[in-house]
C-alpha positions in Angstrom: 6.2 29.6 2.2 6.1 26.4 0.0 5.9 24.8 3.5 3.0 26.8 4.3 1.0 26.3 1.1 1.5 22.3 1.4 0.1 22.2 5.0 -2.8 24.2 4.2 -3.5 21.7 1.0 -3.2 18.8 3.6 -5.5 20.5 6.5 -7.9 20.5 3.7 -7.8 16.7 3.5 -8.6 16.3 7.5 -12.0 15.0 8.3 -14.0 17.8 10.0 -14.6 16.0 12.9 -10.7 15.7 13.8 -9.6 19.2 16.2 -6.7 20.6 15.5 -6.0 20.1 11.9 -3.1 22.0 11.9 -1.0 20.0 14.5 -2.6 16.5 13.2 -1.1 17.3 10.0 2.4 18.5 11.5 2.7 15.3 13.9 2.0 12.8 10.8 4.7 14.9 8.4 6.9 14.9 11.6 6.3 11.0 12.2 6.5 10.5 8.2 9.9 11.8 7.9 11.1 9.8 11.5 9.7 6.6 9.7 11.5 7.0 6.7 14.6 7.9 8.3 13.9 5.3 10.4 14.2 2.2 7.8 17.7 3.5 6.6 18.9 2.0 9.5 19.0 -1.8 10.2 18.5 -1.1 14.1 15.3 1.1 14.1 13.9 -0.1 11.0 11.3 -2.5 13.1 10.2 0.3 15.4 10.2 2.6 12.0 8.0 0.1 10.1 6.2 -0.4 13.4 5.3 3.5 13.5 4.8 3.9 9.6 2.2 1.1 9.9 0.2 2.9 12.7 0.5 6.1 10.7 -0.5 4.6 7.5 -3.9 3.8 9.4 -4.1 6.6 10.9 -4.5 9.0 8.1 -7.0 6.2 6.5 -10.0 8.8 7.9 -8.4 11.5 5.9 -8.5 9.0 2.8 -12.1 7.8 3.3 -13.0 11.4 3.6 -11.8 12.8 0.9 -13.4 9.9 -1.1 -16.6 10.4 0.1 -16.8 13.8 -0.7 -14.5 13.9 -3.8 -16.4 16.9 -4.9 -14.6 19.1 -2.5 -11.1 18.3 -3.5 -9.8 18.9 -7.1 -6.7 16.9 -6.5 -8.0 13.7 -8.5 -10.7 12.1 -10.1 -13.4 10.6 -7.7 -12.6 6.8 -9.0 -8.8 7.3 -8.5 -9.7 8.4 -4.4 -11.9 5.2 -4.1 -9.3 3.1 -5.7 -6.4 4.7 -3.0 -8.8 3.2 -0.5 -7.4 -0.6 -0.8 -4.1 0.4 -1.7 -3.3 1.1 2.2 -3.8 -2.2 2.7 -1.1 -2.8 0.3 1.3 -0.3 1.7 0.2 -1.7 5.1 1.7 -5.2 4.2 5.0 -3.7 2.1 6.0 -1.9 5.3 5.9 -4.9 7.2 7.3 -7.5 4.9 10.2 -4.9 4.7 10.6 -3.4 8.0 8.7 -5.8 10.8 8.1 -9.5 9.1 10.7 -12.5 8.9 12.4 -11.3 6.2 13.0 -7.1 7.2 16.7 -7.8 8.3 17.9 -8.4 4.9 16.8 -4.6 3.7 13.9 -2.9 3.1 13.1 -4.5 -0.5 14.0 -8.3 1.4 16.8 -8.9 -0.9 18.6 -12.3 -0.6 21.4 -11.8 2.4 25.0 -11.5 0.7 27.4 -13.4 3.0 
């Protein structure tokens, strides 16, 4: 029951011009879990990072839709929904640095390499 309620919340933020909202929410949620798990394993970290970057790009239209239709959501103040938009670029850069960039082999937080 809890999972179904969460799915309905996410379905509401999918832009109406996208089809199959329930399927999109389920697929994006599955990829989010796979990506989050994949970054924990060094051998899959780069692929997981690329997948998470793709996911962050893919969900951006939902963030824009929420910001431009803030009257339909009681989730946060409109200004917070607009401030969230540039945060997406920060998250993409963070995932890239932690998982794809030249220091990604050191771990998710780019910690100094311990010899």
